[in-house]
C-alpha positions as CSV (number, residue, x, y, z in Angstrom):
1,M,-25.9,23.7,3.0
2,A,-24.6,19.6,3.4
3,Q,-24.4,18.0,0.1
4,K,-26.5,14.7,0.5
5,S,-25.3,11.2,-0.6
6,T,-25.9,9.8,-4.4
7,V,-26.9,6.8,-4.8
8,Y,-26.1,4.0,-6.6
9,K,-28.2,1.3,-7.9
10,V,-25.7,-2.2,-8.1
11,E,-27.0,-5.5,-9.7
12,L,-24.3,-7.7,-8.3
13,S,-23.6,-11.3,-10.0
14,V,-20.7,-12.8,-8.0
15,S,-19.6,-16.4,-9.2
16,D,-17.1,-17.4,-6.8
17,M,-15.5,-20.8,-8.1
18,D,-13.6,-20.6,-4.9
19,R,-16.2,-21.0,-2.5
20,N,-19.1,-22.4,-4.9
21,Y,-20.7,-19.0,-4.4
22,Y,-23.1,-18.0,-7.0
23,E,-25.7,-15.3,-6.3
24,T,-27.1,-12.4,-7.6
25,H,-27.4,-9.0,-5.3
26,K,-29.4,-6.2,-5.8
27,L,-27.5,-3.3,-3.5
28,T,-28.4,0.7,-2.7
29,V,-25.1,2.0,-2.3
30,A,-24.9,5.5,-1.0
31,K,-21.9,7.1,-2.2
32,H,-21.1,9.9,0.5
33,P,-19.6,13.4,-1.0
34,S,-16.1,13.2,0.4
35,E,-16.1,9.5,-1.5
36,T,-14.3,9.1,-5.0
37,D,-15.9,6.7,-7.5
38,E,-12.5,4.5,-6.6
39,R,-13.7,3.9,-3.0
40,L,-17.1,3.1,-4.4
41,M,-16.0,0.4,-6.4
42,V,-13.4,-0.9,-4.1
43,R,-16.8,-1.1,-1.6
44,V,-18.6,-3.3,-4.1
45,L,-15.7,-5.2,-5.0
46,A,-14.9,-6.1,-1.0
47,F,-18.6,-7.1,-1.0
48,A,-18.2,-9.3,-3.7
49,L,-15.0,-11.2,-2.4
50,N,-17.0,-12.1,0.3
51,A,-20.7,-12.2,-0.6
52,H,-23.1,-14.2,1.8
53,E,-26.7,-13.7,2.2
54,H,-26.5,-11.9,5.3
55,L,-23.7,-9.5,4.3
56,E,-24.3,-6.1,4.3
57,M,-23.5,-1.9,3.0
58,T,-23.2,-0.1,6.2
59,K,-23.3,3.6,6.4
60,G,-19.9,3.7,5.8
61,L,-18.3,7.0,5.9
62,S,-20.9,8.5,7.6
63,T,-20.6,6.9,10.8
64,D,-17.3,6.4,12.7
65,D,-18.0,3.3,14.7
66,E,-19.2,1.0,11.5
67,P,-17.2,-1.0,8.7
68,D,-18.0,-0.7,5.2
69,V,-19.6,-3.4,5.1
70,W,-20.4,-6.3,7.6
71,Q,-22.0,-9.6,8.3
72,K,-23.9,-9.9,11.5
73,S,-25.3,-13.4,12.8
74,L,-28.9,-14.2,13.3
75,S,-28.9,-13.3,16.7
76,G,-26.8,-10.1,15.9
77,E,-23.4,-10.9,16.6
78,L,-20.2,-9.2,14.6
79,E,-19.3,-12.1,12.2
80,L,-17.5,-10.1,9.4
81,W,-16.0,-6.6,9.6
82,I,-14.7,-5.0,6.4
83,A,-12.9,-2.0,6.2
84,L,-11.5,0.1,3.2
85,G,-8.4,2.4,3.2
86,Q,-6.0,3.1,5.8
87,P,-7.8,2.8,9.0
88,S,-5.1,3.8,11.9
89,E,-4.1,1.4,14.2
90,K,-6.5,2.0,17.0
91,V,-9.6,1.6,14.5
92,V,-7.9,-2.1,13.5
93,R,-7.4,-3.0,17.3
94,Q,-11.2,-1.9,18.0
95,S,-12.5,-3.7,14.7
96,C,-10.8,-7.3,16.4
97,G,-12.1,-7.0,19.2
98,K,-15.7,-6.4,17.9
99,A,-15.8,-9.2,15.0
100,D,-15.0,-12.4,14.8
101,N,-13.0,-11.9,12.0
102,V,-11.7,-8.5,9.8
103,I,-10.2,-7.8,6.6
104,V,-8.8,-4.9,5.8
105,Y,-8.8,-4.3,1.8
106,A,-5.7,-1.9,1.7
107,Y,-6.0,0.4,-1.3
108,G,-3.8,3.6,-2.5
109,G,-0.3,2.1,-4.1
110,R,3.1,3.6,-2.1
111,S,0.4,5.4,0.7
112,A,-0.9,2.1,1.1
113,E,2.5,0.1,1.7
114,I,3.8,2.5,4.1
115,W,0.6,2.6,5.9
116,W,1.2,-1.4,6.1
117,D,5.1,-0.9,7.1
118,K,3.8,1.4,9.8
119,I,1.1,-0.7,11.7
120,R,1.7,-4.3,10.5
121,N,3.9,-5.1,14.0
122,S,1.1,-3.9,15.9
123,T,-1.2,-6.3,14.0
124,A,0.4,-9.2,14.7
125,R,-1.2,-10.6,17.8
126,F,-4.6,-10.0,15.7
127,D,-5.2,-13.8,14.2
128,N,-8.8,-12.6,13.5
129,L,-7.1,-10.1,11.1
130,R,-6.5,-10.3,7.4
131,V,-5.1,-7.5,5.6
132,V,-5.4,-7.8,1.3
133,N,-4.1,-5.0,-0.8
134,L,-5.2,-3.8,-4.1
135,A,-3.5,-2.4,-6.5
136,E,-3.2,1.2,-7.8
137,A,-3.7,0.6,-11.5
138,E,-7.0,-1.8,-11.0
139,T,-8.7,0.2,-8.4
140,G,-8.2,2.9,-10.8
141,A,-9.7,1.0,-13.3
142,L,-12.4,-0.1,-11.3
143,A,-13.2,3.6,-10.7
144,K,-13.8,4.3,-14.4
145,L,-16.8,1.6,-14.4
146,A,-18.7,3.6,-12.3
147,S,-22.3,4.4,-13.5
148,R,-25.5,5.2,-11.1
149,A,-27.2,2.3,-12.6
150,M,-25.1,-0.3,-12.7
151,R,-25.1,-4.5,-13.9
152,V,-21.5,-5.8,-11.9
153,Q,-20.2,-9.3,-13.0
154,V,-17.7,-10.6,-10.8
155,N,-16.0,-14.2,-11.4
156,I,-13.4,-15.1,-8.8
157,Q,-11.2,-18.3,-9.6
158,D,-7.8,-19.1,-7.9
159,G,-7.7,-15.9,-6.2
160,D,-7.9,-13.8,-9.7
161,V,-10.5,-11.5,-9.8
162,M,-12.4,-10.6,-13.3
163,V,-14.9,-8.0,-12.5
164,S,-16.6,-6.4,-16.2
165,V,-19.4,-3.7,-16.2
166,D,-21.0,-3.5,-19.7
167,D,-18.2,-4.4,-22.3
168,E,-15.8,-3.5,-19.9
169,I,-13.7,-6.1,-17.6
170,V,-10.7,-5.4,-15.3
171,Y,-8.6,-7.8,-13.8
172,V,-8.1,-7.9,-10.0
173,T,-5.2,-9.6,-8.3
174,P,-5.5,-9.3,-4.7
175,D,-2.5,-9.7,-2.3
176,N,-2.7,-11.0,1.0
177,W,-0.3,-8.6,3.5
178,K,-1.6,-10.8,6.4
């Protein structure tokens, strides 16, 4: 029998001084049985870094033709496609053709570096692509903050990110690779 997703309730407060965005989002996040706490928290972080009133979590791992997070215009066009991890060059190419802007949040330490070295040249032609690396120690620390009901505060200033859940704080410094 197939396992079901675990539902996480997240109250996400974003204070983004870089974009002058201050809002609280109530998210219901389904964690796929094969998804780790690290990946779940990277999804929440990616949402916070791009927070917007039209940004949405998608079905994620359970659907091949959707990103992890997306933003659509009021008329249904894909404005932003956010993927996590180390998507294949083919997936990156297809994503760049579907959306106005694509952001890949890579994580996983050395394996992310190897992935980027492998596909970097083939992505040079995509002006609508950003690739951001998240350090393994930072995403590992985020994973330890995961719980089924979370109040997450994310403060962003000068590109530096502070994520707090209860009394625990994790500092994240996204590294822009492209």
